[in-house]
N, C-alpha and C positions, 0 to 999 in steps of 0.2 A: 504494500500499500504506499504510495508516493504521497508525502505530505509537503505541502508548499505554503509559505507565507508570502502574501502580496501585500506591500507596504503602500498604502494610499488607496482610498475607495472612490476616487474620481472616475471619469470615464476610462482612462488608461488602465487603472487597477481593476475595474469592473470587467472590461473587455479582456484583460489577461485571464481573470478567474473564469469568465464564460468560455474563453477558447480552450482553457485547461480541462474543464469538466465535460466539454463537447467532444474532445479528442481523446481523453483518457477515462475509461469507465471506472477505474480504481483510484483516481487522485482525489485527495482531500485537501481543500483550500481554506485557509484562514485569511480573511482581508482585514488587516489591522490599520487603523487610522488614529492619528493623534487626536482628532476632534471626536466628540461623542455623536456626531451626525455624519451620515454618508453622503456620497455623491460629489464631493470636492467642488470644483469650480462650476458645476452645474447648479449647485445650491448657493455657492458664495461668490460666484463670478458672473453668472448670467443675470442681466438686469431684470428686476422684478416685472417689468411690463412686457417681457419676452416670454409670455407664457407657453407658446408653442415649443420653444427650445427648452424651457424648463420641464416640459412634459417629458423629456428624455429620461427624467427620474423614474418614470414608470418602467421603462426598459431596463434600467440599472437595477431597480428593485427585483425584477424577476431573477437577475443573476444573483443577488444577495439572499434571496429567498430559496435558492436552490438547496436540495437536501445534502449536498456534499460541499456546501460553502457556508462558512460562519463569519459574521460581522463582528469584529471586536474593536469597538470604538473607545476613545479616551486612553489609548496606548501609545505613548511617545516612545521613540526609538532614538537613542543616543545619550549624551551626558545628562544625568539626573533621572533618566528613564530606563527603559530596557536596553541594555547594551547590544550592539548589532551582532557581536560575537555570540551572545546568548541565544539569538534567534537561530544562528547558523548551528548551534548544538541541538536545537529543538526541532528542526525542520530539515528535510532533505535539500530543499532548495528555497532560496529567498529572492523574490523579484521587487525591486525598489521602483515604485512608480510615484514619485514624490513631486513631479512638476518642476517649475521654475519660480522660486518663492520671493524674488525681490525685484524691484524696478531698476532699469538703467537710470542713471543721473545725467543731467544736462552738463554739469562741469562748468557752470558760468556763475559770476558773482551774483550774490542775493538769492541764490537758490533756496536757502534755508530760512528766508525771512518768513515771519508769521503771515499766514494767508497763502503760502505756497505749499502745495501738497502733491504727493504722487497720486496718480489716478487710482492706484490699488488702494490707498487709504480711503478715498472717497467711496469706491466700490464696496469696500469691506464695511464701511459705515451704513450705507443704504441697503446692504445684503444681510446685515445683522451678524457678521462674523464675530465670534466670541472673543477673538483676540483684539478686536477694534476698541481703542480707548479714545480716538480722536472724536471731536465734536465742533460745533460752531463754524462749519465750513462756509455756509451762506450768510451768517450773521453779519449784517452791516455791508454787505456787498451789493453794488449796483451793476458792475460789469465783471465778467469772468472771461479768462483766456484759457483755452485748453491747447496744450502744445502736442501736436501729433495728429496724424490723419489715418489711423487704423480703426478697427471696429471698437476697441475699448474707448478711443477718443470720441467716437460717435455716440457710444452708449452714454457716457458721462455728460456730453453735450445734450443729449436728448433728455436725460433725467433733470438737468438744470432747467430746461425749458418746458418740460411737461407740467400740466396743471395738476393740482393736488386731487381733483375729482377723479381723473383717470387712475392716479396712483393709489387711491384709497381702496379700489377693487383688487389690488395685488397683495402680496405677502409682506411688503415693506414694513419694517418695524415701526411702531407708532411713533417713537421719538423722531425718526428721520422723516416721517410724513408730516409731522407737526411742524418741523423745521422748514421743510420744502414748501409747505402751504403758506408760511409767513415770509418766504424769501422775496427780497426786493430786486433779485437779479433780473434785469430787463434786456441786457445784451450779452450775448455769448459769442466769443470769437474762436473758431477752431482754425489752428494755424499749422501749415506744413512748410518745411524748408525746400521741398521739391515741388514738382507740378502736378496736375491732376491725373495725368497718365501714369504717375508713379505712386499714387496713393494707395494705401493698403486696405482700405475699407471695401466692403462688398456693396454691390448696387442695391440689394434689398435693404441693407442697413441705411445706406445714404438716402434712398427715397423716403424712408419713414420720417426723416427730418422735414420733408415737404408736407407731411399730412397731419402735423401736430396742430391741434385747435389753438387759435390766438397766437400763432408764430409765423413771422415772415422770414424766409431764407433769402439771404443776399450774397450774391457772387459777383466779383469784379471781372468784367470782360477783359480788362487790360492785363490782369494776372493770368487768366486762363490762356490768353494768346501768347504768352511767353513760352508755353510749352510747344515744342517743335511739332508734336503729334496733334495739336489742338485744331488747326485748320482743316485736317483731313484724318479723322481717327480710324479710317477703314483698316489700316494696316496693323492696329493694335490687336492683342489677344481679346477675345469677346468680353471678359469681365472688365478690363480697362476701358475698352470702347464704350460699354454701357455707362460706365461712370462718367466719361467725358460728355456723352450725349445728355445725361441727366443735368450735368453742370451747365452746359450750353443752354439748355431749356431754361433754367433758372436765371441765367445771365440775361437772356433775351426778354424775360418777362417784366412787365411794368411793376414797380414796387407797390405794395399795398400797405396801409397803415395797420399796425397790429401791436398788441401789449408788450410782446417780446420779439426780439430779433436774433437769429442765427446768422452770423457772417462767416463764410468759409473763405479763408485766406490761403494764398499759395505763394511760394518763392520768398518766404521770410524765415530767417534763421534767428532764434533767440541769442542774444549776446549778454543780457544782463536784466535782472529783475530789480526795479528801482523802488526804493523806500519812500513812504509817505506816512509821517507820524509813527514810525516805528514798526510798520508792517508794509507789506507789498502795496504799491499804489499804481504801478504800471509796468509793462514789459517793453524793453527795447529790442528791436529786431533790426538785423541788417538785411537789405534786399539782396537776393541771389539771383543767379542767371544759370541756365544750363551750360555745362562746360564742354559738351560735345562728346563725352564718354560715359554718359548715364549718370553723372553726379552734378553737383552745382558748385559755383565759386561766388564769393562775396563781390559786391559791386562798390562798396563804400558808401552806399546810401542807407540811411537809417530811418526808422519810424518807431514811434512809441504808441502803444495801445493801453488805455487806461484798464486797470483791473485790480479789484480788491480780493479777488480769487484767482489763483493760478493752479491749474491741474496739469501735471506733467505726465504724458503718456507716450513714451518713446521706447517702449519695449521692456522685455523682462530678462532676468538672468537667473540660472540655477545656482544653488548654494552648495557648499560641500556637504556630502552626506557622511555621517560619522561611520568610520570603518571602511570606507571606499576610497579609491584613488579619485582624483578630480582634475580636470583640465580647466584651469582658470580662464584661459583665453576664450574658450567656447562656452564655458558655464555647464559642461556636461561630465559624465562619468565615462571614461574611455571604455569602449566595447566593441565587439565584433558580433554583428547580428544579435545584439542583446546580451551576449555573454560579457561579464566584466573582464577587463584587461588590466592586470597588475604588472607593470613593467613590461616584460616580455612574455608573460605568461597569460593565457586565457583561463579564467577561473570558472570551472564547471561547478554549479552549485549557487553561484552569484549572478544575478541578472538585473537589467534595467529595462524599463519601457517608458514611453511618453516623452515629455520635454527633457527630463534629466538624461534621457538616452540620445535624443536628436537635436535638442535645443528647442526654444519657443517658437515653432513654426507650424503651420497648418491649422485646421479648425478641429471641432470636436471629433468628427468622423474620422480624421486622419489617425487617431489613436487605435482604431480597429485593426487596420493592416499592420500597424507597427507593433501592436500587442501579439498578433498571430506570428510575426516573425520571430519575437522572443520566445514565445511558447514552443515554436518549432525547434528552436535550439535547446530549450529546457528538456523537451520530451526525447530529443535525440540522445541527451545526456542521461536520461532517466534510468536505463538499465544499470548503470554504474552508480548512480546516486542512491538507489534503494537498497544497495548492498550494505550501506551504513545503518546499524541498528540505532533506533532512537530511544530516548528514555521513557517514552510513553505519550499519552496525550499532551501536546504543547500547552492546552488551556490549563490543565492540572498543574503543570510546572509553573506557569506564569502566575496562577493564583498563589501557589506555595512561595513564589518570590514577593508576594504582596501586591500584585497587580490586580485591580478590580476593574475589569473592562465593562463598558456599556455594550451588552449584547443586543440582539435583534428586538427582543421584547422591550428593553430599555428605549431603543430608538422609537419603537411604536408608541410608547408612553409619552415621549417628546412630541410626537405628531399630534396626539390626543390633546395635550396641553396647549399646543399652538392652535388648534381648532377652538378649543374653549376660550383662549384669550381673544381670538378674533371675534367670536360670538358676543363676549362681554363688551367689545368696543363697537358692535353693530357692523363688523366687517367679515370678510371670509377668514381663511387661515392667516394668522399673523406671526411672524417668526419671534421666537425668544432670542434676545440679543446678547446674552452674556452667559459666562461659564456657570454662575451660581444657579440661574434659572434652568439651564438645560440639565444639569446634573441633578437638581431637585426633581425635575419632571421625570428624568429617566428612573428615578428611585420612587416615583409616584407620590412625591411630596409637593404640597402647594408652595409656590414661590410668591413672596411679597416684595421682591427686588423692585425698586422704583423704575428701573430702566425698562422694565416689561410694560409699563403704563405710560411712560413718556409724558 
């Protein structure tokens, strides 16, 4: 009987577990997660108003409810938690599916001024991530700048501009809903250093900005025209061509008065965040122009955009995983087809999947073939791996070590508590936003933590 530990219960971890139980009728899989709740970025990264994408939780749920899969939440791996070496003793194989946990920085003056946040911090706040301690994002802000033109940048831009009426129907935590309802942000500027044909957002996400009630989308024709592909986008790949066509339509449309405006700006590179009264007050940008080889160069022309709130969304990086080698340049664990590589040696029994394997690329669905590749390597190694005798059921050993995991019944109790909280607020399901509330709910205890009521 092959026993496998999968670290991380997001799409990558669940697809790994699914592929294992589908291909090997004898494998037993424990899916361990530091958080008491499963689904990873589907729960804590997908915006609350993207209910269709969030419904992927139903697919992941069927994996975690499989009779040969166990969910063990609230189990950290590394310093102060379960040592990685201990897992290798308890399981024939360990697959790390831990994602890319930190944001890339801009590396410019003023980046750490109050009012300047990473997009991940903002997403964690409105997604009720229990590690989120930040607050006050929109307090006192009239104008916001979002730096970046990927899907996360579009998400946070949309969340800033969307009305509270639409958001109240989602699972956004009550405290975030209350803050966004009181927000005075009327202008949101989403800014990219390159042109529209190089933007990383998908057309579906982009079009959503144009359908927000009470919001006008503004695009400058002169900025679009700097892109060599703009006059005739026919030669672009279909996704980029569709993006340019949407932007062309907005640029040609007559402006309409609206309570809130989203301005999409291109060919502007941030060079400094400027202070006003001890916090961010504006962003200074340098105008860029195509360099002829796919990049951009500065022109020496500068522009300042007022902003009391700046959200930086310029990509993610993986962090070192305790007990594993790490390539700091790529932010990944060195591997061959998912097998961890230590120096010159391929380590059978240690595997990676997802962003920590390949870097922060692709969409949620990209994790499925990625996981299958890793599982193929693992099952190829399985005949040798199962020769090692294990000390027994890993869960018994973890409990003997003092670990108290949140099992599937505990997660179901959290779901019930979130439904009850929503009902008490006259809403649907509302997420519990902090560790205390989640763990109390998992244990069937009522929570009076003020953050649950906001």
